[in-house]
TIRO-2110 file (N, C-alpha, C; in Angstrom, 1 decimal):
// TIRO-2110
-213.8, -108.8, 101.6, N, 1, A
-214.6, -107.9, 102.4, CA, 1, A
-213.7, -107.4, 103.5, C, 1, A
-213.8, -106.1, 103.6, N, 2, A
-213.0, -105.5, 104.6, CA, 2, A
-213.8, -105.1, 105.9, C, 2, A
-213.2, -105.2, 107.1, N, 3, A
-213.8, -105.0, 108.3, CA, 3, A
-214.3, -103.5, 108.3, C, 3, A
-215.2, -103.2, 109.1, N, 4, A
-215.6, -101.7, 109.3, CA, 4, A
-214.6, -101.2, 110.1, C, 4, A
-214.3, -100.0, 109.9, N, 5, A
-213.2, -99.1, 110.7, CA, 5, A
-213.7, -99.1, 112.2, C, 5, A
-212.6, -99.2, 113.1, N, 6, A
-213.0, -99.2, 114.5, CA, 6, A
-213.5, -97.8, 114.9, C, 6, A
-214.3, -97.7, 115.8, N, 7, A
-214.8, -96.2, 116.2, CA, 7, A
-213.7, -95.5, 117.0, C, 7, A
-213.7, -94.2, 116.9, N, 8, A
-212.7, -93.4, 117.5, CA, 8, A
-212.7, -93.8, 119.0, C, 8, A
-211.5, -93.7, 119.6, N, 9, A
-211.4, -94.1, 121.1, CA, 9, A
-212.2, -93.2, 122.0, C, 9, A
-212.5, -92.0, 121.5, N, 10, A
-213.4, -91.1, 122.3, CA, 10, A
-214.9, -91.5, 122.5, C, 10, A
-215.2, -92.3, 121.5, N, 11, A
-216.6, -92.7, 121.5, CA, 11, A
-216.9, -94.2, 121.7, C, 11, A
-215.7, -95.0, 121.8, N, 12, A
-215.7, -96.4, 121.9, CA, 12, A
-216.1, -96.6, 123.4, C, 12, A
-217.1, -97.5, 123.7, N, 13, A
-217.4, -97.8, 125.0, CA, 13, A
-217.2, -99.4, 125.2, C, 13, A
-215.9, -99.6, 125.6, N, 14, A
-215.5, -100.9, 125.8, CA, 14, A
-216.1, -101.8, 126.8, C, 14, A
-216.4, -103.0, 126.3, N, 15, A
-217.0, -104.0, 127.2, CA, 15, A
-216.4, -105.3, 126.7, C, 15, A
-216.2, -106.4, 127.7, N, 16, A
-215.8, -107.5, 127.5, CA, 16, A
-216.5, -108.3, 126.3, C, 16, A
-215.9, -109.0, 125.5, N, 17, A
-216.6, -109.7, 124.3, CA, 17, A
-217.4, -110.7, 124.9, C, 17, A
-218.3, -111.2, 124.1, N, 18, A
-219.1, -112.4, 124.6, CA, 18, A
-218.2, -113.7, 124.7, C, 18, A
-218.3, -114.4, 125.8, N, 19, A
-217.5, -115.6, 126.0, CA, 19, A
-216.3, -115.2, 126.9, C, 19, A
-216.2, -113.9, 127.2, N, 20, A
-214.8, -113.5, 128.0, CA, 20, A
-215.3, -113.2, 129.3, C, 20, A
-214.8, -113.7, 130.4, N, 21, A
-215.1, -113.5, 131.8, CA, 21, A
-213.9, -113.0, 132.5, C, 21, A
-214.0, -112.0, 133.4, N, 22, A
-213.0, -111.4, 134.2, CA, 22, A
-213.3, -112.1, 135.5, C, 22, A
-212.2, -112.8, 136.1, N, 23, A
-212.4, -113.4, 137.5, CA, 23, A
-211.3, -113.0, 138.4, C, 23, A
-211.3, -113.0, 139.6, N, 24, A
-210.1, -112.8, 140.4, CA, 24, A
-209.9, -114.2, 141.1, C, 24, A
-208.8, -114.6, 141.0, N, 25, A
-208.2, -116.0, 141.5, CA, 25, A
-207.7, -115.7, 142.9, C, 25, A
-208.4, -116.1, 143.9, N, 26, A
-207.8, -115.9, 145.2, CA, 26, A
-206.6, -116.7, 145.6, C, 26, A
-206.4, -117.7, 145.1, N, 27, A
-205.2, -118.8, 145.3, CA, 27, A
-204.1, -118.0, 144.8, C, 27, A
-204.1, -117.5, 143.5, N, 28, A
-203.0, -116.8, 142.9, CA, 28, A
-202.9, -115.2, 143.4, C, 28, A
-204.1, -114.7, 143.9, N, 29, A
-204.0, -113.4, 144.2, CA, 29, A
-204.0, -112.4, 142.9, C, 29, A
-204.5, -112.9, 141.8, N, 30, A
-204.3, -112.3, 140.6, CA, 30, A
-205.6, -112.3, 139.7, C, 30, A
-205.8, -111.4, 138.9, N, 31, A
-207.0, -111.3, 138.0, CA, 31, A
-206.7, -112.2, 136.9, C, 31, A
-207.8, -112.8, 136.2, N, 32, A
-207.8, -113.8, 135.1, CA, 32, A
-208.7, -113.3, 134.1, C, 32, A
-208.4, -113.5, 133.0, N, 33, A
-209.5, -113.4, 131.8, CA, 33, A
-209.7, -114.8, 131.5, C, 33, A
-211.0, -115.3, 131.4, N, 34, A
-211.4, -116.7, 131.0, CA, 34, A
-211.9, -116.5, 129.7, C, 34, A
-211.2, -117.2, 128.7, N, 35, A
-211.6, -117.2, 127.4, CA, 35, A
-211.9, -118.6, 126.9, C, 35, A
-212.6, -118.6, 125.9, N, 36, A
-212.9, -120.1, 125.3, CA, 36, A
-211.5, -120.9, 125.2, C, 36, A
-211.3, -122.0, 125.9, N, 37, A
-210.2, -122.7, 125.7, CA, 37, A
-208.9, -122.1, 126.1, C, 37, A
-209.0, -121.1, 127.0, N, 38, A
-207.6, -120.3, 127.2, CA, 38, A
-207.9, -119.6, 128.5, C, 38, A
-206.9, -119.3, 129.3, N, 39, A
-207.0, -118.4, 130.5, CA, 39, A
-205.7, -117.4, 130.4, C, 39, A
-205.9, -116.2, 130.6, N, 40, A
-204.9, -115.1, 130.5, CA, 40, A
-204.8, -114.6, 131.9, C, 40, A
-203.5, -114.7, 132.5, N, 41, A
-203.1, -114.1, 133.8, CA, 41, A
-202.9, -112.6, 133.6, C, 41, A
-203.7, -111.7, 134.2, N, 42, A
-203.4, -110.3, 134.0, CA, 42, A
-202.4, -109.8, 134.9, C, 42, A
-201.5, -109.0, 134.5, N, 43, A
-200.4, -108.3, 135.3, CA, 43, A
-201.0, -106.9, 135.9, C, 43, A
-200.2, -106.6, 136.9, N, 44, A
-200.6, -105.2, 137.5, CA, 44, A
-202.0, -104.7, 137.6, C, 44, A
-202.4, -103.6, 137.1, N, 45, A
-203.8, -103.1, 137.3, CA, 45, A
-204.7, -103.4, 136.1, C, 45, A
-204.2, -104.4, 135.3, N, 46, A
-205.2, -104.7, 134.2, CA, 46, A
-206.6, -105.1, 134.5, C, 46, A
-206.7, -105.9, 135.6, N, 47, A
-207.9, -106.2, 136.2, CA, 47, A
-208.9, -105.0, 136.6, C, 47, A
-208.2, -104.0, 137.2, N, 48, A
-208.8, -102.8, 137.6, CA, 48, A
-209.4, -102.0, 136.4, C, 48, A
-208.6, -101.9, 135.4, N, 49, A
-209.0, -101.2, 134.2, CA, 49, A
-210.1, -102.0, 133.6, C, 49, A
-210.1, -103.3, 133.3, N, 50, A
-211.2, -104.0, 132.8, CA, 50, A
-212.4, -104.0, 133.5, C, 50, A
-212.4, -103.7, 135.0, N, 51, A
-213.6, -103.8, 135.6, CA, 51, A
-214.4, -102.4, 135.3, C, 51, A
-213.7, -101.5, 134.7, N, 52, A
-214.2, -100.2, 134.4, CA, 52, A
-215.0, -100.3, 133.0, C, 52, A
-214.4, -101.3, 132.3, N, 53, A
-215.1, -101.5, 130.8, CA, 53, A
-216.4, -102.2, 131.0, C, 53, A
-217.5, -101.3, 131.1, N, 54, A
-218.7, -101.9, 131.2, CA, 54, A
-219.7, -101.7, 130.2, C, 54, A
-219.2, -101.0, 129.2, N, 55, A
-220.2, -100.7, 128.0, CA, 55, A
-220.9, -99.5, 128.2, C, 55, A
-220.8, -98.8, 129.3, N, 56, A
-221.3, -97.6, 129.7, CA, 56, A
-220.3, -96.4, 129.5, C, 56, A
-219.2, -96.7, 130.2, N, 57, A
-218.1, -95.7, 130.1, CA, 57, A
-217.4, -95.7, 128.7, C, 57, A
-217.0, -94.5, 128.2, N, 58, A
-216.1, -94.5, 127.0, CA, 58, A
-214.7, -94.6, 127.5, C, 58, A
-213.8, -94.6, 126.6, N, 59, A
-212.5, -94.8, 126.9, CA, 59, A
-211.9, -93.5, 127.8, C, 59, A
-212.5, -92.3, 127.4, N, 60, A
-212.1, -91.1, 128.1, CA, 60, A
-212.6, -91.2, 129.6, C, 60, A
-213.7, -91.8, 129.8, N, 61, A
-214.4, -91.9, 131.2, CA, 61, A
-213.5, -92.9, 132.0, C, 61, A
-213.0, -94.0, 131.3, N, 62, A
-212.1, -95.1, 132.0, CA, 62, A
-210.9, -94.3, 132.3, C, 62, A
-210.2, -93.6, 131.6, N, 63, A
-209.0, -92.9, 131.7, CA, 63, A
-209.1, -91.9, 133.0, C, 63, A
-210.4, -91.1, 132.9, N, 64, A
-210.5, -90.2, 133.9, CA, 64, A
-210.7, -90.8, 135.3, C, 64, A
-211.4, -91.8, 135.4, N, 65, A
-211.6, -92.6, 136.7, CA, 65, A
-210.2, -93.1, 137.2, C, 65, A
-209.4, -93.6, 136.4, N, 66, A
-208.0, -94.2, 136.7, CA, 66, A
-207.2, -93.1, 137.0, C, 66, A
-207.2, -91.9, 136.5, N, 67, A
-206.3, -90.8, 136.8, CA, 67, A
-206.7, -90.2, 138.0, C, 67, A
-208.0, -90.3, 138.6, N, 68, A
-208.4, -89.9, 139.9, CA, 68, A
-207.9, -90.8, 141.0, C, 68, A
-207.9, -92.1, 140.6, N, 69, A
-207.5, -93.3, 141.5, CA, 69, A
-205.8, -93.3, 141.7, C, 69, A
-205.2, -93.1, 140.6, N, 70, A
-203.9, -93.0, 140.5, CA, 70, A
-203.1, -91.8, 139.8, C, 70, A
-203.1, -90.7, 140.5, N, 71, A
-202.7, -89.5, 139.9, CA, 71, A
-201.4, -89.4, 139.4, C, 71, A
-200.4, -90.2, 140.0, N, 72, A
-199.0, -90.2, 139.6, CA, 72, A
-198.8, -91.2, 138.4, C, 72, A
-199.7, -92.0, 138.0, N, 73, A
-199.4, -93.0, 137.0, CA, 73, A
-199.7, -92.5, 135.7, C, 73, A
-199.0, -92.7, 134.7, N, 74, A
-199.1, -92.4, 133.3, CA, 74, A
-200.4, -93.0, 132.5, C, 74, A
-201.5, -92.8, 133.3, N, 75, A
-202.8, -93.6, 132.8, CA, 75, A
-203.1, -93.0, 131.3, C, 75, A
-203.2, -91.7, 131.0, N, 76, A
-203.6, -91.2, 129.7, CA, 76, A
-202.7, -91.9, 128.7, C, 76, A
-201.4, -92.0, 128.9, N, 77, A
-200.5, -92.6, 127.9, CA, 77, A
-200.7, -94.1, 127.7, C, 77, A
-201.1, -94.8, 128.6, N, 78, A
-201.1, -96.3, 128.4, CA, 78, A
-202.4, -96.9, 128.4, C, 78, A
-203.5, -96.5, 129.0, N, 79, A
-204.7, -97.1, 129.1, CA, 79, A
-205.4, -97.3, 127.7, C, 79, A
-205.5, -96.2, 126.9, N, 80, A
-206.2, -96.4, 125.6, CA, 80, A
-205.4, -97.3, 124.8, C, 80, A
-204.1, -97.4, 124.7, N, 81, A
-203.3, -98.3, 124.0, CA, 81, A
-203.6, -99.8, 124.4, C, 81, A
-203.7, -100.0, 125.7, N, 82, A
-203.9, -101.3, 126.3, CA, 82, A
-205.3, -101.8, 125.9, C, 82, A
-206.4, -100.9, 126.0, N, 83, A
-207.6, -101.3, 125.6, CA, 83, A
-207.7, -101.6, 124.0, C, 83, A
-206.9, -100.8, 123.4, N, 84, A
-207.0, -101.1, 121.9, CA, 84, A
-206.3, -102.5, 121.6, C, 84, A
-205.3, -102.7, 122.2, N, 85, A
-204.6, -104.0, 122.0, CA, 85, A
-205.7, -105.3, 122.3, C, 85, A
-206.5, -105.0, 123.4, N, 86, A
-207.4, -106.2, 123.9, CA, 86, A
-208.5, -106.1, 122.8, C, 86, A
-208.8, -105.1, 122.2, N, 87, A
-209.9, -105.1, 121.2, CA, 87, A
-209.4, -105.9, 119.8, C, 87, A
-208.1, -105.6, 119.6, N, 88, A
-207.5, -106.3, 118.4, CA, 88, A
-207.3, -107.7, 118.6, C, 88, A
-207.1, -108.2, 119.9, N, 89, A
-207.2, -109.6, 120.3, CA, 89, A
-208.5, -110.2, 120.2, C, 89, A
-209.6, -109.3, 120.2, N, 90, A
-211.0, -109.9, 120.3, CA, 90, A
-211.5, -110.1, 121.6, C, 90, A
-210.8, -109.5, 122.7, N, 91, A
-211.4, -109.8, 124.0, CA, 91, A
-212.3, -108.7, 124.5, C, 91, A
-212.3, -107.4, 123.8, N, 92, A
-213.2, -106.4, 124.0, CA, 92, A
-213.8, -106.2, 122.8, C, 92, A
-215.0, -105.6, 123.1, N, 93, A
-215.9, -105.1, 121.8, CA, 93, A
-216.3, -103.8, 122.0, C, 93, A
END
C-alpha cells in the first residue's frame, strides 16, 4: 500500500503533529521540539517559523509573514523546504 501524495505546498496548512510540542527553554535561550522520547534543539529562526504553523496559515502565508519580518533574508527559498523536511520527519502534518 502506498501513501497518499502530499498536498501541494500552496494548499498545505502545516501544524505540529500530535505529540509534538514547541517550547522555549529559558535556561538555554533556545527553542525546542519535544517529541515522544526525543528532544530536538532548534537553530536560528526555526522556532519562529514553527510558531506560524498553526494549521490556519498555508505555506505561502507563512512565507509572506516571514518576508515582512525579515525582508533581507532568503525566506522564500528556504522556508518551504524546511517545512517539507519536518513533514517528512513526521513532526508536521
